[in-house]
C-alpha positions as CSV (number, residue, x, y, z in Angstrom):
1,M,-123.9,0.4,-353.5
2,L,-123.9,2.2,-350.2
3,G,-125.3,5.4,-351.8
4,L,-128.2,3.4,-353.2
5,V,-129.0,1.9,-349.9
6,V,-128.9,5.4,-348.2
7,I,-131.3,6.8,-350.9
8,A,-133.7,3.9,-350.5
9,D,-133.6,4.2,-346.7
10,I,-134.4,7.9,-346.8
11,F,-137.2,7.3,-349.3
12,I,-138.8,4.6,-347.2
13,F,-138.6,6.7,-344.0
14,L,-140.3,9.6,-345.7
15,I,-143.2,7.4,-346.5
16,Y,-143.4,5.2,-343.4
17,F,-142.6,7.7,-340.7
18,P,-145.7,9.8,-341.1
19,I,-147.8,6.5,-340.9
20,L,-146.2,5.7,-337.6
21,F,-147.1,9.2,-336.2
22,M,-150.6,9.2,-337.6
23,S,-151.3,5.8,-336.1
24,K,-151.8,7.5,-332.7
25,K,-155.2,8.6,-334.0
26,W,-156.2,5.0,-334.6
27,A,-155.7,3.9,-331.0
28,K,-159.4,3.0,-330.3
29,P,-160.2,1.1,-333.5
30,F,-156.8,-0.6,-333.3
31,A,-157.4,-1.7,-329.7
32,K,-160.7,-3.2,-330.8
33,Y,-158.9,-5.0,-333.6
34,S,-156.1,-6.4,-331.5
35,G,-158.4,-7.2,-328.6
36,V,-156.4,-5.4,-325.9
37,R,-158.1,-5.9,-322.5
38,E,-158.1,-3.4,-319.6
39,D,-156.3,-5.8,-317.3
40,E,-153.6,-6.4,-319.8
41,A,-153.2,-2.7,-320.3
42,E,-152.8,-2.2,-316.6
43,K,-150.1,-4.9,-316.4
44,L,-148.2,-3.2,-319.2
45,E,-148.4,0.1,-317.3
46,E,-147.1,-1.6,-314.2
47,A,-144.2,-3.3,-316.1
48,I,-143.3,0.1,-317.6
49,G,-143.3,1.7,-314.2
50,N,-141.0,-1.0,-312.9
51,L,-138.3,-0.3,-315.5
52,E,-135.0,0.4,-313.8
53,E,-134.0,4.0,-314.3
54,K,-130.3,5.0,-314.1
55,S,-129.0,8.1,-312.5
56,D,-128.8,11.1,-314.8
57,S,-125.8,12.3,-312.9
58,V,-122.8,11.4,-315.2
59,Q,-119.4,11.9,-313.8
60,F,-116.0,11.8,-315.5
61,K,-115.2,8.4,-314.1
62,D,-118.3,7.0,-315.6
63,V,-117.4,8.2,-319.1
64,L,-113.8,7.0,-318.6
65,T,-115.1,3.6,-317.5
66,L,-117.4,3.2,-320.5
67,F,-114.8,4.3,-323.0
68,G,-112.1,2.2,-321.4
69,V,-114.1,-1.0,-321.3
70,G,-115.5,-0.4,-324.7
71,F,-112.3,0.2,-326.6
72,L,-110.4,-2.5,-324.6
73,L,-113.1,-5.1,-325.6
74,I,-113.0,-3.9,-329.2
75,W,-109.2,-4.3,-329.3
76,I,-109.3,-7.8,-327.7
77,I,-112.1,-9.0,-329.9
78,R,-110.6,-7.7,-333.1
79,S,-107.3,-9.4,-332.3
80,F,-109.1,-12.7,-331.4
81,A,-111.3,-12.6,-334.5
82,G,-108.2,-12.1,-336.7
83,I,-106.9,-15.6,-335.7
84,L,-110.2,-17.4,-336.2
85,P,-110.6,-19.4,-339.4
86,E,-112.7,-17.8,-342.2
87,V,-115.4,-19.9,-343.7
88,G,-116.2,-18.9,-347.3
89,E,-117.1,-15.3,-348.2
90,I,-119.5,-14.8,-345.3
91,L,-117.9,-15.8,-342.1
92,T,-114.9,-13.5,-342.4
93,A,-112.8,-11.8,-339.7
94,K,-115.2,-8.9,-339.7
95,T,-118.2,-11.1,-339.3
96,W,-116.5,-12.9,-336.4
97,E,-115.9,-9.4,-334.8
98,F,-119.6,-8.5,-334.9
99,L,-120.9,-11.9,-333.7
100,I,-118.4,-12.0,-330.8
101,L,-118.9,-8.4,-329.8
102,T,-122.6,-8.8,-329.8
103,T,-122.4,-11.9,-327.6
104,V,-120.0,-10.2,-325.2
105,A,-122.2,-7.1,-325.0
106,L,-125.2,-9.2,-324.2
107,A,-123.2,-10.9,-321.4
108,L,-122.1,-7.6,-320.0
109,S,-125.7,-6.4,-319.8
110,T,-126.2,-8.9,-317.0
111,T,-123.3,-7.5,-314.9
112,P,-123.2,-4.4,-312.6
113,L,-121.6,-2.5,-315.5
114,R,-125.1,-2.0,-317.0
115,K,-125.9,0.4,-314.1
116,T,-123.1,2.8,-315.0
117,P,-124.6,6.2,-315.6
118,G,-124.2,7.7,-319.1
119,T,-124.6,4.5,-321.1
120,K,-127.7,5.8,-322.9
121,A,-126.3,9.2,-323.7
122,L,-123.0,7.9,-324.9
123,S,-124.4,5.1,-327.0
124,M,-126.9,7.4,-328.6
125,A,-124.2,9.8,-329.5
126,L,-122.1,7.1,-331.0
127,V,-125.1,5.8,-333.0
128,Y,-125.6,9.3,-334.5
129,V,-121.9,9.6,-335.3
130,Y,-121.9,6.2,-337.0
131,M,-125.0,7.2,-339.1
132,S,-123.3,10.5,-340.1
133,M,-120.2,8.6,-341.2
134,M,-122.3,6.2,-343.3
135,G,-124.1,9.0,-345.0
136,A,-120.8,10.9,-345.6
137,Q,-119.3,7.8,-347.3
138,A,-122.2,7.2,-349.5
139,D,-121.6,7.4,-353.2
140,I,-124.7,8.5,-355.1
141,S,-123.1,8.3,-358.6
142,Q,-125.2,5.2,-359.3
143,A,-128.4,6.9,-358.3
144,A,-130.0,6.1,-361.6
145,T,-130.6,2.6,-360.4
146,A,-132.1,3.7,-357.1
147,P,-135.7,3.1,-358.2
148,F,-135.0,-0.7,-358.1
149,F,-133.7,-0.3,-354.5
150,M,-136.8,1.8,-353.6
151,L,-139.1,-0.8,-355.0
152,A,-137.3,-3.5,-353.0
153,G,-137.6,-1.3,-349.9
154,L,-141.3,-0.8,-350.5
155,I,-141.9,-4.5,-350.8
156,T,-139.9,-5.2,-347.6
157,I,-141.6,-2.5,-345.6
158,T,-145.0,-3.8,-346.7
159,I,-144.2,-7.3,-345.6
160,H,-142.9,-5.9,-342.3
161,L,-146.1,-3.9,-341.8
162,V,-148.3,-7.0,-342.4
163,F,-146.3,-9.0,-339.9
164,V,-146.4,-6.2,-337.3
165,V,-150.1,-5.8,-337.6
166,L,-150.6,-9.6,-337.3
167,G,-148.3,-9.7,-334.4
168,A,-150.3,-7.0,-332.6
169,K,-153.4,-9.2,-333.1
170,I,-151.7,-12.4,-331.8
171,F,-150.1,-10.8,-328.7
172,R,-152.9,-8.2,-328.1
173,V,-150.8,-5.1,-328.2
174,D,-152.1,-1.5,-328.6
175,V,-151.2,0.8,-331.4
176,H,-148.6,2.7,-329.4
177,L,-146.4,-0.3,-328.6
178,T,-147.0,-1.6,-332.1
179,A,-145.7,1.6,-333.7
180,I,-142.7,1.7,-331.4
181,A,-141.8,-2.0,-332.1
182,S,-142.1,-1.3,-335.8
183,V,-139.8,1.7,-335.8
184,A,-137.3,0.0,-333.4
185,S,-137.0,-2.8,-336.0
186,I,-136.4,-0.4,-338.9
187,G,-134.9,2.8,-337.6
188,G,-133.2,1.4,-334.4
189,A,-132.2,3.4,-331.4
190,A,-131.9,6.6,-333.4
191,S,-135.6,6.8,-334.4
192,S,-137.5,4.7,-331.9
193,P,-137.3,7.3,-329.0
194,I,-138.8,10.0,-331.3
195,V,-141.8,7.9,-332.2
196,A,-142.2,6.7,-328.6
197,N,-142.1,10.3,-327.2
198,Y,-144.9,11.2,-329.6
199,H,-147.1,8.3,-328.8
200,R,-146.4,7.9,-325.0
201,K,-143.4,9.5,-323.4
202,E,-143.1,6.8,-320.7
203,L,-142.5,4.2,-323.5
204,V,-139.1,5.8,-324.5
205,P,-137.1,3.4,-322.4
206,V,-139.0,0.5,-323.9
207,A,-138.3,1.8,-327.4
208,I,-134.6,1.9,-326.7
209,L,-134.6,-1.6,-325.2
210,L,-136.5,-2.9,-328.3
211,A,-134.0,-1.2,-330.6
212,L,-131.0,-2.6,-328.8
213,F,-132.5,-6.1,-328.8
214,G,-133.2,-5.7,-332.5
215,Y,-129.5,-4.8,-333.1
216,A,-128.3,-7.9,-331.3
217,L,-130.8,-10.2,-332.9
218,G,-130.2,-8.6,-336.3
219,N,-126.5,-9.3,-336.1
220,Y,-127.1,-13.0,-335.7
221,L,-130.0,-13.3,-338.2
222,G,-128.2,-11.1,-340.7
223,W,-125.4,-13.7,-340.8
224,L,-127.9,-16.4,-341.2
225,A,-129.7,-14.5,-344.0
226,A,-126.4,-14.2,-345.8
227,V,-125.8,-17.9,-345.5
228,L,-129.3,-18.7,-346.9
229,C,-128.9,-16.2,-349.8
230,R,-125.5,-17.8,-350.6
231,L,-127.2,-21.2,-350.7
232,V,-129.9,-19.9,-353.1
233,L,-127.4,-18.2,-355.4
């Protein structure tokens, strides 16, 4: 099953990624469609400029702090999740781990720990390691049924695109931020900085924030989606 998901994911990216890059050429007609006003664009520029930048000077104590806090929290949460009651086939110990860890991580983002240098580089490195592990574990022996997964992926990405374009109209967003928000929802922190750097380099921090917010929200909504699917089935 994992191999099929990987194949479908690669297939969708090969189709959708070029669209996100080409959308930069549609900036003017898209702005006319979404109704972006100059004063709103200036406010966005000001908000982007006010984003807090961390120091790029990473020291050994910073890396040690991040690893120490991270692994300690994982150990505590995993131990705690193991004693929580499992509810059906969905709310298992592993599900408890993800939900609790997500909540704790969001809480820590409001503490001084968020200012520790190196969080971006370390988190991005771990994301790429995780993606590599997922790809290495993929079993493509059932690739004959991949077209069904590709069709499902195409339907999903089409629905996503419709909602993204409608959202840009409702919130009056330009094509650059729309493309970044879209790829942050699909590709996460591994892909959003690439698209952001192509559209507007100063939006890279925004792309990472959107991707991280999507990760957190997705963990909660993913559990809810599983519950709804179980009710239907």
